[in-house]
C-alpha positions as CSV (number, residue, x, y, z in Angstrom):
1,M,20.2,70.7,-45.8
2,K,23.3,69.8,-43.6
3,S,24.7,66.4,-44.1
4,E,25.8,64.2,-41.2
5,P,29.7,63.8,-40.9
6,Q,30.8,60.4,-42.4
7,N,32.2,59.2,-39.1
8,S,29.2,59.9,-36.9
9,P,27.8,56.6,-35.5
10,S,24.5,55.3,-36.5
11,P,21.5,55.1,-34.2
12,D,21.9,51.4,-34.2
13,S,25.4,51.2,-33.4
14,V,24.8,53.3,-30.4
15,V,21.7,51.6,-29.2
16,A,22.8,48.0,-29.7
17,P,25.7,48.1,-27.2
18,M,23.4,50.0,-24.8
19,I,20.8,47.2,-25.0
20,A,23.5,44.4,-24.7
21,T,24.7,45.9,-21.8
22,A,21.5,46.5,-20.2
23,N,20.5,42.9,-20.8
24,T,23.9,41.6,-19.2
25,T,23.0,43.6,-16.1
26,I,19.6,42.2,-16.1
27,V,20.9,38.5,-16.2
28,K,23.7,39.3,-13.5
29,E,20.9,40.8,-11.3
30,K,18.5,37.9,-11.9
31,E,21.5,35.5,-10.9
32,A,22.2,37.4,-7.9
33,S,18.6,37.6,-6.8
34,Y,18.6,33.8,-6.5
35,W,20.7,34.1,-3.4
36,A,19.8,37.6,-2.5
37,V,16.5,36.1,-1.3
38,L,18.2,34.9,1.9
39,R,18.4,38.5,2.8
40,N,14.6,38.4,3.5
41,R,14.6,37.6,7.1
42,N,11.4,35.5,7.3
43,Y,12.3,33.3,4.2
44,A,15.8,33.1,5.5
45,L,14.2,31.7,9.0
46,L,12.1,29.3,7.0
47,F,15.1,28.1,5.0
48,W,17.7,27.5,7.7
49,G,15.2,26.0,10.2
50,Y,13.8,23.7,7.7
51,L,17.5,22.8,6.4
52,I,18.4,21.8,10.0
53,S,15.3,19.8,10.9
54,S,15.0,18.2,7.5
55,A,18.8,17.0,7.7
56,G,17.8,15.7,11.2
57,T,14.8,13.8,9.4
58,Q,17.0,12.3,7.0
59,M,19.1,10.9,9.8
60,Q,16.1,9.2,11.3
61,I,14.8,7.9,7.9
62,V,18.3,6.1,7.6
63,A,18.4,4.8,11.1
64,V,14.8,3.5,10.7
65,A,15.6,1.6,7.4
66,W,18.8,0.2,9.2
67,Q,16.9,-0.9,12.2
68,V,14.0,-2.4,10.3
69,Y,16.5,-4.5,8.2
70,V,18.6,-5.6,11.4
71,L,15.0,-6.7,12.9
72,T,13.9,-8.5,9.8
73,H,16.6,-9.0,7.0
74,S,13.6,-8.7,4.6
75,A,13.2,-6.2,1.4
76,V,9.3,-6.5,1.8
77,A,9.5,-5.2,5.2
78,L,11.5,-2.2,3.9
79,G,9.0,-1.7,1.2
80,I,6.3,-1.6,3.6
81,I,8.0,1.5,5.2
82,G,7.4,3.3,1.8
83,L,3.7,2.1,1.7
84,L,3.0,3.3,5.2
85,Q,4.6,6.6,4.4
86,A,2.6,6.9,1.1
87,I,-1.1,6.1,2.4
88,P,-1.4,9.1,4.6
89,R,0.0,11.5,2.1
90,L,-2.2,10.3,-0.5
91,L,-5.3,10.4,1.8
92,F,-4.7,13.7,3.7
93,S,-2.3,15.9,1.5
94,L,-5.3,17.7,-0.1
95,V,-6.9,17.9,3.2
96,G,-3.8,19.4,4.3
97,G,-3.7,21.7,1.3
98,V,-7.3,23.0,2.4
99,F,-6.1,23.6,5.7
100,A,-2.9,25.6,4.4
101,D,-5.5,27.7,2.5
102,V,-8.1,28.3,5.3
103,L,-6.0,28.4,8.5
104,D,-2.8,30.3,9.8
105,R,-0.1,28.8,8.1
106,R,2.5,29.7,10.6
107,K,0.7,27.9,13.6
108,M,0.0,24.8,11.1
109,L,3.8,24.4,10.8
110,L,4.6,24.9,14.4
111,S,2.1,22.5,15.3
112,I,3.6,20.1,13.0
113,E,7.1,20.4,14.0
114,I,6.0,19.8,17.6
115,A,4.2,16.5,16.6
116,M,7.1,15.3,14.4
117,S,9.6,15.8,17.3
118,A,7.3,13.7,19.5
119,A,7.6,10.8,17.0
120,S,11.4,10.9,17.1
121,A,11.3,10.9,20.7
122,A,9.2,7.9,21.0
123,L,11.6,6.1,18.7
124,A,14.4,7.0,20.8
125,L,12.7,5.9,24.2
126,C,11.4,2.7,22.9
127,T,15.0,1.7,21.5
128,A,16.7,2.8,24.8
129,W,14.2,0.8,26.9
130,H,14.7,-2.2,24.5
131,S,10.9,-2.4,23.8
132,I,11.3,-1.6,20.0
133,N,9.8,-4.1,17.5
134,I,8.8,-3.8,13.9
135,W,5.3,-2.9,14.9
136,I,6.1,-0.1,17.0
137,I,8.2,1.4,14.1
138,Y,5.5,0.9,11.9
139,V,3.1,2.8,13.8
140,V,5.6,5.7,14.4
141,V,6.1,5.8,10.7
142,L,2.4,6.0,10.1
143,F,1.9,8.7,12.6
144,S,5.0,10.8,11.0
145,A,3.6,10.3,7.6
146,T,0.3,11.3,8.6
147,V,1.5,14.7,10.2
148,S,3.8,15.2,7.1
149,A,0.9,15.2,5.0
150,F,-0.1,18.5,6.5
151,E,3.7,20.1,6.3
152,F,4.6,19.9,2.8
153,P,1.5,21.8,1.3
154,T,1.7,24.4,4.1
155,R,5.4,25.0,3.6
156,Q,5.0,25.2,-0.1
157,A,2.2,27.9,0.2
158,I,3.8,29.9,2.8
159,I,6.8,30.8,0.6
160,P,5.2,33.0,-1.9
161,T,3.7,34.9,1.1
162,L,7.2,35.6,2.2
163,V,9.0,36.9,-0.7
164,P,8.0,39.3,-3.7
165,R,7.2,37.8,-7.0
166,S,10.6,38.9,-8.5
167,Q,12.2,36.6,-5.8
168,L,10.2,33.6,-6.2
169,A,12.0,32.0,-8.7
170,G,14.9,32.3,-6.3
171,A,13.2,31.1,-3.5
172,V,11.8,28.1,-5.4
173,S,15.4,27.3,-6.6
174,L,16.9,27.8,-3.0
175,S,14.2,25.4,-1.7
176,S,15.1,22.7,-4.2
177,I,18.9,23.2,-3.2
178,M,18.0,23.3,0.6
179,M,16.0,19.7,0.2
180,Q,18.8,18.2,-1.7
181,L,21.4,19.5,0.8
182,T,19.3,17.9,3.6
183,F,19.1,14.6,1.9
184,A,22.7,14.5,1.5
185,I,24.0,15.8,4.9
186,G,21.1,14.0,6.8
187,A,21.7,10.7,4.9
188,A,25.6,10.7,5.2
189,F,25.5,11.7,8.7
190,G,22.7,9.3,9.4
191,G,25.0,6.3,8.5
192,Y,27.8,7.5,10.4
193,T,25.8,8.4,13.5
194,V,24.1,5.0,13.4
195,A,27.5,3.2,13.2
196,W,29.4,5.5,15.7
197,L,26.6,6.8,18.1
198,G,24.0,4.2,17.8
199,L,20.2,4.4,17.0
200,V,19.2,5.8,20.1
201,N,21.5,8.9,20.0
202,T,20.6,9.4,16.1
203,Y,17.0,9.7,17.0
204,W,17.6,12.0,19.9
205,L,19.6,14.3,17.5
206,D,16.6,14.4,15.1
207,V,14.5,15.7,18.1
208,I,17.1,18.6,18.7
209,T,16.8,19.5,15.1
210,Y,13.2,19.9,15.2
211,G,13.6,22.4,18.3
212,V,15.9,24.5,16.1
213,A,13.0,24.5,13.5
214,I,10.3,25.4,16.2
215,T,12.5,28.3,17.4
216,T,13.0,29.5,13.7
217,I,9.0,29.4,13.1
218,L,8.4,31.2,16.4
219,L,10.8,34.1,15.2
220,M,8.9,34.4,11.6
221,V,6.5,37.1,10.7
222,V,4.2,35.7,8.1
223,P,1.6,38.2,6.5
224,R,-1.8,37.1,6.5
225,V,-3.8,36.0,3.6
226,P,-6.7,38.5,3.1
227,S,-9.9,37.0,4.2
228,E,-11.3,37.4,0.5
229,K,-8.7,35.2,-0.9
230,R,-9.0,32.5,1.6
231,A,-10.8,29.3,0.7
232,Q,-13.9,28.4,2.7
233,A,-13.7,25.1,4.6
234,G,-15.9,22.4,3.0
235,L,-16.2,20.3,0.0
236,S,-16.3,23.3,-2.4
237,A,-12.8,24.0,-1.4
238,F,-11.7,20.3,-2.8
239,T,-13.9,20.7,-6.0
240,D,-12.4,24.1,-6.8
241,G,-9.0,22.8,-6.4
242,I,-9.5,19.8,-8.7
243,H,-11.4,22.0,-11.1
244,F,-8.5,24.6,-11.3
245,L,-6.0,21.3,-11.8
246,R,-8.1,19.9,-14.6
247,S,-8.3,23.1,-16.5
248,H,-4.4,23.3,-16.4
249,P,-3.0,19.8,-18.0
250,V,0.4,21.1,-18.0
251,I,0.7,21.5,-14.2
252,L,-1.0,17.9,-14.0
253,A,1.5,16.6,-16.5
254,V,4.6,17.7,-14.7
255,L,3.3,16.5,-11.4
256,A,2.5,13.1,-13.2
257,L,5.9,12.9,-14.7
258,D,7.4,13.2,-11.2
259,F,5.2,10.6,-9.7
260,F,5.9,8.0,-12.2
261,A,9.6,8.7,-12.4
262,T,9.9,8.0,-8.5
263,F,7.4,5.2,-8.4
264,F,9.2,3.1,-10.9
265,G,12.7,4.5,-10.8
266,S,13.6,5.0,-7.0
267,P,15.8,2.5,-5.6
268,K,16.0,4.0,-2.1
269,A,14.0,1.2,-0.3
270,L,16.8,-1.4,-1.5
271,F,19.9,0.7,-0.4
272,P,20.1,-1.3,3.1
273,V,20.1,-4.6,0.9
274,Y,22.7,-3.1,-1.4
275,A,24.9,-1.7,1.6
276,S,24.6,-5.2,3.6
277,D,24.3,-8.0,1.0
278,I,25.6,-6.7,-2.4
279,L,28.3,-3.9,-1.7
280,H,29.0,-5.2,1.8
281,V,29.7,-1.6,3.0
282,G,27.7,-1.7,6.3
283,P,25.7,1.2,7.7
284,Q,28.5,3.8,6.6
285,G,28.1,2.8,3.0
286,L,24.3,2.8,3.6
287,G,24.5,6.6,4.6
288,I,26.6,7.2,1.3
289,L,24.3,5.6,-0.8
290,S,21.6,7.4,0.7
291,A,23.3,10.9,0.1
292,A,24.7,10.1,-3.2
293,T,21.6,11.4,-5.5
294,S,21.5,14.7,-3.3
295,L,25.1,15.0,-3.8
296,G,24.8,15.0,-7.5
297,A,21.9,17.4,-7.3
298,L,24.1,19.8,-5.1
299,A,26.8,19.8,-7.8
300,L,24.5,21.8,-10.0
301,T,23.9,24.5,-7.3
302,P,26.0,26.9,-9.3
303,M,23.9,26.3,-12.3
304,T,20.6,26.8,-10.6
305,S,19.8,30.5,-12.2
306,V,20.9,29.0,-15.6
307,I,18.4,26.1,-15.1
308,G,15.8,28.6,-14.0
309,R,16.1,30.4,-17.3
310,I,15.6,27.5,-19.4
311,A,12.8,28.8,-22.0
312,Y,11.0,25.4,-22.5
313,K,10.6,24.4,-19.0
314,G,8.1,21.4,-19.9
315,A,10.8,19.9,-22.4
316,G,13.4,20.6,-19.9
317,V,11.5,18.4,-17.3
318,V,10.9,15.4,-19.7
319,L,14.6,15.3,-20.7
320,A,15.6,15.6,-17.0
321,I,13.6,12.5,-16.1
322,L,14.7,10.3,-19.2
323,G,18.1,11.2,-17.7
324,W,17.2,10.0,-14.3
325,G,15.8,6.7,-15.5
326,L,19.0,6.0,-17.6
327,C,21.2,6.7,-14.6
328,I,19.1,4.2,-12.4
329,V,19.3,1.6,-15.2
330,A,23.1,2.1,-15.0
331,F,23.1,1.8,-11.2
332,G,21.4,-1.5,-11.4
333,L,23.6,-2.9,-14.1
334,A,26.7,-2.0,-12.3
335,A,25.8,-3.3,-8.8
336,G,29.4,-2.1,-7.6
337,P,31.8,-1.1,-6.7
338,L,30.6,1.4,-4.4
339,W,32.4,4.4,-6.1
340,L,30.7,3.4,-9.5
341,S,27.2,2.8,-7.8
342,V,27.5,6.2,-6.1
343,L,28.7,7.9,-9.5
344,F,25.4,6.7,-11.4
345,L,23.2,7.8,-8.3
346,A,24.8,11.2,-8.2
347,G,24.1,11.6,-12.0
348,A,20.4,10.5,-11.3
349,G,20.5,13.2,-8.7
350,A,21.7,15.9,-10.9
351,A,18.9,15.1,-13.4
352,D,16.5,15.2,-10.5
353,M,17.5,18.7,-9.6
354,I,16.9,20.0,-13.0
355,S,13.6,18.6,-13.0
356,M,12.8,19.6,-9.6
357,I,13.7,23.4,-10.3
358,L,11.6,23.5,-13.7
359,R,8.6,21.7,-12.2
360,G,8.5,23.9,-9.1
361,L,8.8,27.1,-11.4
362,V,5.8,25.7,-13.6
363,V,3.7,25.0,-10.6
364,Q,4.3,28.2,-8.5
365,L,4.3,30.8,-11.4
366,T,1.0,29.6,-12.8
367,T,-0.9,29.0,-9.6
368,P,-2.9,31.9,-7.9
369,D,-2.2,32.3,-4.1
370,E,-5.6,31.4,-3.1
371,F,-5.1,27.9,-4.7
372,R,-1.5,27.4,-3.5
373,G,-2.3,25.2,-0.5
374,R,-4.6,22.7,-2.5
375,I,-2.2,22.6,-5.6
376,S,0.9,22.3,-3.4
377,A,-0.9,19.4,-1.7
378,V,-1.5,17.7,-4.9
379,N,2.2,18.3,-5.7
380,A,2.8,16.5,-2.3
381,M,0.8,13.5,-3.3
382,F,2.5,13.2,-6.4
383,V,6.2,14.2,-5.4
384,I,6.3,12.7,-2.0
385,G,3.7,9.7,-2.4
386,G,5.3,8.7,-5.7
387,P,8.8,7.6,-4.3
388,M,7.2,6.3,-1.0
389,L,4.8,3.9,-3.0
390,G,8.1,3.2,-5.3
391,Q,9.7,1.9,-2.2
392,F,7.1,-0.6,-1.5
393,E,7.0,-1.6,-5.4
394,S,10.8,-1.9,-5.5
395,G,10.7,-4.1,-2.1
396,L,8.1,-6.1,-3.4
397,M,9.7,-6.6,-6.7
398,A,13.0,-7.4,-5.1
399,G,11.2,-9.9,-2.7
400,F,9.8,-11.9,-5.8
401,A,12.8,-11.5,-8.1
402,T,16.1,-9.8,-7.3
403,P,17.1,-6.5,-6.2
404,Q,19.1,-5.9,-9.3
405,F,16.1,-6.7,-11.6
406,S,13.7,-4.4,-9.4
407,V,16.1,-1.4,-9.8
408,I,16.8,-1.9,-13.5
409,S,13.2,-2.7,-14.6
410,G,11.9,0.4,-12.5
411,G,14.6,2.6,-14.4
412,V,13.1,1.1,-17.8
413,A,9.4,1.6,-16.8
414,C,10.3,5.3,-15.5
415,M,11.5,6.1,-19.2
416,L,8.5,4.6,-20.9
417,A,6.0,6.4,-18.8
418,T,7.7,9.6,-19.5
419,L,7.4,9.1,-23.2
420,V,3.9,8.2,-22.8
421,I,3.1,11.4,-20.8
422,A,4.9,13.6,-23.1
423,A,3.0,12.2,-26.1
424,C,-0.5,12.3,-24.5
425,V,0.2,16.1,-23.5
426,P,2.0,17.7,-26.5
427,G,1.7,21.0,-25.0
428,L,4.0,20.2,-22.3
429,L,7.1,20.4,-24.7
430,R,6.0,23.9,-25.8
431,V,5.1,25.3,-22.4
432,K,7.2,28.7,-21.6
433,V,6.7,30.3,-17.8
434,E,8.7,33.5,-16.9
């Protein structure tokens, strides 16, 4: 029997470096894929079109908030904006989800963008003709919110049909980045365009951005969902969606976490009060405050692939929302100067970015395509309805007490709600989704 030479490498010493090299290559490829998804023509059209139109929408939101405060000088009036935005989303988002699972999603997005542009044009014309008042603004806000109730579930449901599953994590992460980017760009520019160009031109700029989105949707080619996978219109579509959600408590828990975090902990409605009466920084400062959380989120953009690889995604969501609440409390306690307020809001935005990416992966990767519209609709009810109801809550609390008390108590309530949900759904802390 021939013996091996003493210097010959063992099988383990040969295989181990090969495995390490292969793992490193896989990690690098996975990181690259987060951005490579933009090479997908249809997803890129959706991404850039919505990026531009959402930036315009954020400019409009800043303009509306400033106009309402100039007309009323009331924190409660600002809070009512959030209530009017929340009610249609809570009432119609699930209807929009059913439509997204039944109808042509591309045609739905096109119709929605046209209707939203008409709403912004109405604000521009009424303001230019000096016929604007608080009731006209409220009606337009209510109309826009009703249309938006159909937009979010449709857009969320269309993403997985545009990219392969291997790129879905990248698409979800980039969509989260895009959302924060629009908040930052739109909010900051909104404050400056109101100060430099006036309310009318700010509204017209929003109309133009919707025109860009309409063009990109017209250029998209969206694969049709097979008829056997489409939901059937009717009450059964609602009940099937609710049954699916009830059978997946982890999905329900991550959605509830975001709802309570933004319901209690969102100070957005009070930014005009802070800009005007507490920090004394005017509409430009309002734009900076409105953009601060998104700037903090964008600071984590280079880390998106690392965030997406967090093993225990449920625990990551819980810790991120606790961080959000802590930063909101710090913002309320500081009450200036502007740079310090912006710093705490940026910290809250960074925590929110982590939560958003992990929550999106849990929801998208555990939901079959035939349920995506309805689950995305429930997601919209929680994710969008929460902060809008939170605006009403914070405005009401500020009206009865003080803006600072409203912000601080909201941050504390956010952290308490997070701990309660984590205790009620212990499986949340152990959930792993690949």
